[in-house]
C-alpha positions as CSV (number, residue, x, y, z in Angstrom):
1,M,87.7,105.4,73.4
2,R,90.5,105.8,70.6
3,T,89.9,107.4,67.5
4,L,90.2,106.1,64.4
5,P,92.5,107.8,61.9
6,P,90.6,109.7,58.8
7,A,91.4,107.0,56.2
8,V,90.7,104.0,58.7
9,A,87.5,106.0,59.6
10,T,86.2,106.1,56.0
11,A,87.2,102.5,55.3
12,V,85.4,101.6,58.2
13,H,82.3,103.5,57.0
14,V,82.2,102.2,53.4
15,A,82.7,98.6,54.7
16,T,79.9,98.8,56.9
17,L,77.6,100.4,54.2
18,A,78.6,97.1,52.0
19,R,77.6,95.1,54.9
20,K,74.3,96.6,55.7
21,A,73.9,96.5,51.7
22,G,74.7,92.9,51.4
23,L,77.8,93.4,49.2
24,P,81.3,92.6,49.7
25,I,83.7,95.1,50.9
26,P,86.0,96.6,48.5
27,P,89.2,94.7,48.1
28,K,91.3,98.3,48.5
29,V,88.8,99.2,51.5
30,F,89.8,95.9,53.0
31,A,92.9,96.1,52.8
32,V,93.2,99.1,54.7
33,L,91.0,97.8,57.4
34,E,93.3,94.9,57.7
35,T,96.3,97.3,58.3
36,A,94.6,98.6,61.1
37,A,93.0,95.8,62.6
38,A,96.1,93.9,62.6
39,P,96.6,91.2,64.1
40,W,92.7,91.1,64.9
41,P,90.4,90.3,62.0
42,A,89.5,93.5,59.7
43,E,85.8,93.2,60.2
44,W,86.4,93.6,64.0
45,L,86.6,97.5,62.9
46,L,83.2,97.3,62.1
47,A,80.3,97.7,64.2
48,P,78.5,94.5,64.9
49,L,75.0,94.1,62.9
50,P,71.7,93.1,64.4
51,G,72.1,89.2,65.1
52,D,75.9,89.1,64.7
53,P,77.3,86.9,67.5
54,I,79.3,88.5,70.8
55,R,82.8,88.9,69.9
56,V,85.2,87.0,72.5
57,V,88.9,87.0,73.0
58,E,90.5,84.1,74.5
59,L,94.1,84.6,75.8
60,F,96.3,81.5,76.4
61,A,93.9,80.0,74.0
62,G,95.7,77.0,73.7
63,P,94.7,74.1,71.1
64,G,90.8,74.9,71.6
65,G,89.2,73.7,74.7
66,W,87.4,77.1,75.9
67,S,86.6,77.3,72.1
68,E,85.1,73.7,71.6
69,G,83.1,73.8,74.8
70,I,81.4,77.1,73.9
71,A,81.1,75.7,70.0
72,T,80.3,71.8,70.3
73,V,79.2,71.2,73.9
74,L,77.0,74.4,73.9
75,G,76.2,75.0,70.5
76,I,76.4,78.8,70.7
77,R,77.9,80.9,68.3
78,V,80.3,83.3,68.7
79,D,82.8,85.4,66.7
80,A,86.1,84.3,68.9
81,V,89.9,85.0,68.3
82,G,92.3,83.2,70.5
83,V,96.3,84.3,71.3
84,D,98.7,81.5,72.4
85,I,102.2,81.5,71.9
86,S,102.6,78.3,71.4
87,P,102.8,77.3,67.1
88,D,101.5,73.9,67.6
89,A,98.7,74.5,69.8
90,C,97.5,77.5,67.6
91,A,98.0,74.9,64.4
92,T,95.5,72.4,66.3
93,A,93.1,75.0,66.9
94,R,93.1,76.4,63.4
95,V,93.1,72.8,61.9
96,A,90.0,72.4,64.3
97,G,88.3,75.4,62.9
98,H,89.1,78.3,65.8
99,R,91.0,81.5,64.6
100,R,94.1,82.0,66.3
101,V,96.8,84.7,66.7
102,C,99.9,83.1,67.4
103,A,102.1,86.0,69.9
104,D,103.2,86.6,73.2
105,I,99.9,88.3,75.0
106,T,102.2,90.6,76.9
107,T,103.2,92.5,73.2
108,L,99.4,93.2,72.6
109,D,97.4,96.1,73.4
110,P,94.5,95.5,75.3
111,E,93.0,98.5,73.8
112,H,93.5,98.1,70.1
113,I,91.0,100.0,68.2
114,A,90.3,96.9,66.8
115,L,88.9,95.6,70.1
116,R,86.6,98.4,71.0
117,Y,83.3,96.2,70.5
118,T,84.8,93.1,72.4
119,A,81.9,91.7,74.6
120,A,84.0,88.9,76.6
121,V,87.5,88.1,77.5
122,I,88.2,84.4,78.3
123,I,91.7,83.6,80.1
124,S,94.0,80.8,81.4
125,P,97.0,81.5,82.4
126,P,100.0,79.1,82.2
127,C,100.0,77.1,85.9
128,P,103.5,75.7,86.4
129,A,104.5,78.4,88.9
130,F,101.2,77.5,91.2
131,S,100.8,73.6,90.2
132,P,102.2,71.2,92.3
133,A,104.1,69.8,88.9
134,G,106.0,72.7,89.1
135,K,108.6,74.6,91.3
136,L,105.6,76.4,93.1
137,S,107.7,79.4,93.2
138,G,104.0,81.2,92.5
139,L,103.3,80.5,96.2
140,E,106.4,82.1,97.7
141,A,105.6,85.4,99.8
142,R,107.7,87.5,97.8
143,N,106.4,86.4,94.7
144,I,102.9,86.7,95.7
145,Q,103.1,90.6,97.3
146,I,104.9,91.5,93.8
147,L,101.7,90.4,92.0
148,C,99.2,91.7,94.1
149,D,100.9,95.0,94.2
150,A,100.9,95.1,90.6
151,I,97.1,94.0,90.3
152,A,96.2,96.7,92.9
153,Y,97.4,99.2,90.3
154,V,95.6,98.2,87.5
155,G,92.0,99.6,88.6
156,E,94.2,103.1,89.2
157,A,96.0,102.6,85.7
158,A,92.7,102.3,83.7
159,G,90.7,104.9,86.0
160,F,88.4,102.9,88.1
161,I,89.5,104.2,91.2
162,P,86.3,105.4,93.5
163,M,86.6,109.3,93.5
164,E,86.4,109.3,97.1
165,W,89.7,107.5,97.7
166,H,91.6,109.3,95.3
167,H,90.6,112.5,97.6
168,N,91.4,110.9,100.1
169,D,94.9,110.4,99.0
170,Y,95.3,114.6,98.5
171,D,93.4,115.3,101.8
172,G,90.7,117.3,99.9
173,E,92.9,119.5,97.7
174,C,92.6,117.4,94.5
175,E,92.6,119.8,91.7
176,C,91.2,117.7,89.1
177,V,88.1,119.1,87.0
178,P,85.2,116.9,86.7
179,D,84.8,115.4,83.2
180,D,87.9,117.2,81.9
181,P,87.3,116.3,77.9
182,D,91.2,115.6,77.8
183,G,90.3,112.2,80.3
184,K,92.3,113.7,83.4
185,G,89.7,114.8,85.7
186,C,87.4,113.0,87.6
187,H,85.1,111.5,86.1
188,G,81.2,112.2,86.4
189,D,80.5,108.5,86.8
190,G,82.5,108.4,90.1
191,F,85.8,107.6,89.1
192,A,89.2,109.1,89.6
193,P,91.4,109.9,86.3
194,R,93.5,107.6,84.9
195,S,96.9,107.3,86.3
196,G,98.5,107.7,83.0
197,A,101.0,104.8,83.4
198,T,100.7,102.2,79.9
199,W,100.2,99.0,80.1
200,D,103.6,98.0,79.7
201,E,104.5,100.3,82.8
202,V,101.8,98.5,84.7
203,R,103.4,94.8,83.6
204,E,106.7,96.1,84.4
205,M,105.7,96.4,88.4
206,A,105.8,92.7,88.3
207,A,109.0,92.1,86.6
208,D,110.8,91.1,89.6
209,V,108.5,88.0,90.3
210,S,111.3,84.9,90.4
211,D,109.2,83.1,87.5
212,P,107.8,85.6,84.7
213,R,104.9,83.1,84.2
214,I,103.9,84.3,87.6
215,A,103.2,88.0,86.3
216,L,100.9,86.4,83.2
217,M,98.4,86.3,86.1
218,L,98.1,90.5,85.9
219,E,96.4,89.9,82.2
220,V,93.2,88.5,84.0
221,V,92.7,91.7,85.4
222,I,94.8,94.1,82.4
223,W,92.4,92.8,79.7
224,P,88.7,93.1,81.4
225,L,89.3,96.6,82.5
226,A,91.8,97.8,79.6
227,L,88.4,97.5,77.2
228,Q,86.0,98.9,80.1
229,A,88.3,101.9,79.9
230,A,88.5,102.2,76.3
231,G,84.6,101.8,75.9
232,A,84.2,98.2,74.7
233,P,80.9,96.8,75.7
234,I,82.6,93.9,77.7
235,R,80.1,91.9,79.8
236,W,82.1,89.4,81.3
237,M,85.4,87.4,81.9
238,A,86.1,83.9,82.8
239,M,89.6,82.5,84.0
240,E,91.2,79.3,85.1
241,Q,94.2,78.6,86.9
242,S,95.7,75.6,89.0
243,S,93.8,75.1,92.5
244,N,96.8,76.2,94.5
245,L,96.5,79.7,93.5
246,P,96.7,81.8,96.4
247,E,93.6,83.1,98.2
248,D,95.6,86.9,98.3
249,I,95.5,87.0,94.3
250,L,92.1,85.8,94.1
251,D,90.9,88.6,96.6
252,D,93.0,91.2,94.9
253,L,91.5,89.9,91.4
254,S,88.0,90.4,93.0
255,C,88.6,93.8,94.7
256,E,89.8,95.2,91.2
257,F,86.8,94.1,89.3
258,S,84.4,95.1,92.3
259,C,85.6,98.5,92.4
260,A,85.5,99.0,88.5
261,E,81.8,98.0,89.4
262,W,81.3,94.9,88.3
263,F,78.0,93.2,89.3
264,Y,79.2,89.7,90.2
265,T,82.6,88.1,91.0
266,S,82.7,84.5,92.1
267,R,85.4,81.4,92.0
268,E,84.9,78.0,92.7
269,I,87.5,75.0,92.5
270,M,86.3,72.2,90.4
271,E,87.6,68.6,89.9
272,A,86.8,67.3,86.3
273,A,86.3,63.8,87.5
274,D,83.3,65.0,89.6
275,Y,81.8,66.3,86.2
276,G,82.1,63.1,84.0
277,L,85.4,63.3,82.8
278,P,87.6,60.3,83.1
279,S,90.7,62.1,84.0
280,R,91.7,64.2,87.6
281,R,92.4,67.7,87.1
282,K,91.5,69.8,89.8
283,R,91.5,73.9,88.9
284,V,90.0,77.1,90.2
285,Y,87.5,78.9,87.8
286,M,86.6,82.4,88.2
287,I,83.9,84.5,86.5
288,A,83.2,88.3,86.6
289,S,80.3,89.8,85.1
290,R,79.4,93.6,84.4
291,V,75.4,93.1,84.2
292,Y,72.8,91.0,85.8
293,T,71.0,88.0,84.2
294,P,69.3,85.3,86.1
295,T,71.8,82.7,84.6
296,V,75.3,84.2,85.7
297,T,74.9,82.3,89.1
298,R,73.8,79.1,87.6
299,R,75.5,75.5,88.8
300,I,75.5,72.6,87.4
301,R,75.4,69.8,89.8
302,P,78.6,67.2,90.0
303,L,77.6,64.3,87.6
304,S,78.1,60.6,87.1
305,T,81.8,59.1,87.1
306,T,83.7,57.8,84.0
307,S,86.2,55.6,84.4
308,M,89.4,55.8,82.2
309,A,88.5,52.0,81.1
310,Q,85.3,52.9,80.0
311,A,86.2,55.8,78.1
312,L,89.1,54.5,76.2
313,G,86.4,51.1,75.5
314,W,89.2,49.0,77.8
315,Q,88.0,45.9,79.8
316,P,88.0,46.0,83.6
317,G,90.7,45.3,85.6
318,E,93.7,47.0,83.5
319,F,96.4,49.1,85.1
320,V,98.1,52.0,83.8
321,N,101.9,52.2,84.3
322,T,103.3,56.0,84.1
323,R,107.0,55.5,85.0
324,G,108.6,52.4,83.3
325,N,109.8,49.5,85.0
326,R,110.6,50.0,88.8
327,P,111.6,48.0,92.1
328,I,109.1,46.1,93.4
329,D,108.1,46.8,97.2
330,P,107.8,43.7,99.0
331,K,105.0,44.9,101.2
332,T,102.6,45.8,98.5
333,G,103.9,43.6,95.6
334,R,103.4,46.5,93.4
335,A,106.3,48.7,92.3
336,K,108.0,51.5,94.1
337,G,107.2,55.0,93.6
338,G,103.5,55.0,92.9
339,N,103.8,54.5,89.2
340,T,100.6,52.5,88.5
341,F,96.9,53.3,88.8
342,S,93.9,51.0,88.1
343,A,92.1,52.2,85.2
344,D,88.9,51.1,86.4
345,G,88.2,54.9,87.9
346,P,89.1,58.0,86.4
347,S,92.6,58.7,85.2
348,W,95.5,60.6,86.9
349,C,95.8,63.9,85.9
350,L,97.5,64.3,82.3
351,T,101.1,65.9,82.1
352,G,103.4,66.3,79.2
353,K,105.0,63.0,80.6
354,S,101.8,61.1,79.9
355,R,103.1,60.3,76.7
356,T,104.9,57.5,78.6
357,W,101.8,55.8,80.1
358,K,101.0,52.4,79.0
359,R,98.8,49.9,79.6
360,E,99.9,46.9,81.6
361,G,98.3,44.3,80.1
362,D,99.9,44.6,76.5
363,G,102.4,47.4,77.0
364,L,100.3,49.3,74.7
365,R,100.8,53.3,74.8
366,L,98.0,56.0,74.9
367,T,97.6,57.8,71.6
368,K,97.4,61.8,71.0
369,S,93.7,60.8,70.1
370,E,93.0,58.6,73.8
371,A,94.9,61.1,75.4
372,G,92.6,64.0,74.0
373,L,89.2,61.6,75.0
374,L,90.5,61.4,78.4
375,V,90.6,65.7,79.2
376,G,86.9,65.8,77.2
377,F,87.7,65.8,72.9
378,R,86.5,63.7,70.5
379,R,89.0,61.1,68.9
380,S,88.9,63.0,66.0
381,Y,90.3,66.3,67.4
382,P,93.4,67.2,65.0
383,W,96.1,67.6,67.6
384,Q,99.1,69.6,65.7
385,G,102.9,68.7,66.4
386,S,105.1,66.0,68.0
387,R,103.9,63.3,70.1
388,T,105.4,65.3,73.0
389,S,103.8,68.3,71.7
390,A,100.4,67.1,71.7
391,F,100.4,65.4,75.2
392,Q,101.7,68.9,76.5
393,Q,98.9,70.7,74.6
394,A,96.5,67.7,76.1
395,A,98.0,68.2,79.8
396,D,97.6,72.3,79.6
397,V,94.2,72.5,78.0
398,V,91.0,73.4,79.4
399,S,88.3,70.6,79.0
400,P,85.6,71.3,76.9
401,V,83.4,69.9,79.3
402,M,84.3,72.3,82.4
403,A,84.6,74.9,79.8
404,A,80.8,74.5,79.0
405,I,80.1,74.3,82.8
406,V,81.4,77.5,83.8
407,L,80.7,79.4,80.7
408,S,76.8,77.8,80.5
409,G,75.4,80.6,82.9
410,M,77.1,83.0,81.0
411,F,75.6,82.5,77.8
412,G,72.2,81.4,79.5
413,A,72.3,77.6,78.1
414,L,70.9,74.7,79.5
415,G,74.1,73.7,80.4
416,E,73.7,70.5,82.0
417,A,71.6,68.4,79.9
418,L,74.1,69.5,76.9
419,V,77.1,68.4,79.2
420,R,75.2,65.3,79.9
421,D,74.4,64.6,75.9
422,Y,78.3,65.7,74.9
423,L,79.2,63.2,77.6
424,A,77.1,60.7,76.3
425,Q,78.6,60.8,72.5
426,L,82.0,60.9,73.5
427,Y,82.1,58.1,76.4
428,D,78.7,55.7,76.2
429,M,77.9,56.0,72.1
430,D,79.7,52.3,71.6
431,D,77.2,50.8,74.5
432,M,74.4,52.4,72.9
433,L,74.6,51.0,70.0
434,A,75.8,47.8,70.5
435,P,73.9,45.3,68.5
436,D,72.8,43.5,71.8
437,S,70.9,46.0,73.1
438,Y,69.4,47.7,70.1
439,D,67.5,45.9,67.7
440,L,68.9,48.3,64.9
441,A,67.4,48.4,61.5
442,T,69.1,47.7,58.6
């Protein structure tokens, strides 16, 4: 663990005493903390007090899918800060009540002193390099090999290579001193010393991939292991990515967590429409936990299907046009190129181009709030930025419903009941409150 500069250590001490006494932190002290903690919250330099929520870092956090899943669907209070490079996505999240740092994640230090009490990391790297909607460069053998080589080095950089592996590399001639105070000796807990490589140098190992977004998958293992190496009480990690993510990459990520003695690592491909959402979106989710709890491996069963028409309050029989007027196929009587689908089932997966979707019956285009509703956000969610930006945010975001399903076991929550209740509020409330169904008191 990095030590605090003397002035900062004094400020932390004074601020901690003030918190324990229920007093405000003196402004001059807070200014010292704020400077030292930037870009993270000043209070994150202080140790949590009993009853404080756990601290969570969300990377590639977007407009708030994971945040909403935790706070709104599961109803769990956490002390979370998200990081994203998109100003509009950060603005959306902030208006919705979620804290954001607008920055390039690769420029941040995962061992920053303000992160020393972080308990969990949630990561959703960009998916275009792996998704069918992109160019699939992430599936090329050369790019996979470069990325996997870099992933395999993260444990060595963090100091989590098993000591016997390290000694085998030296044919038994290792000169490391056990528990050397400068961190260069073999650790008494069975790990070899850290390699000495900085995280920027580790990231540089993946710099030769053809699309820089592929290299962002490195952050999935860099941040959790860096926090573990820094002495943070990191408990678990959750990740979301395109279902096309190669098994080789997933295997290497799992291997790094296992070598660092994380208790449990699992991944699963999940289709959003199988869990009550009115739009399709197939993604792979990975969780890793350092500690055992009975709920970590809990799974939520698939839920009833919700149609697009049901979610948006449309009449049955509507079709959605996705690509404008196109030539008619004489064999089918419908437009060529697959540019329409029935709203009587879940919609196609949203993309940034979904802003052009319109209802065939009257030409009415989807609104920003309707796009959000299709991926599990309440109608009133405050999407910021242009129409193009808002639809791209909705296309990229992790659904709050899927976030709750994936994380419910990590929080020990009654996930299925809470998810069902949330879905009913989103998509069934109008029917439940219809006057012909209930004799409402006035």
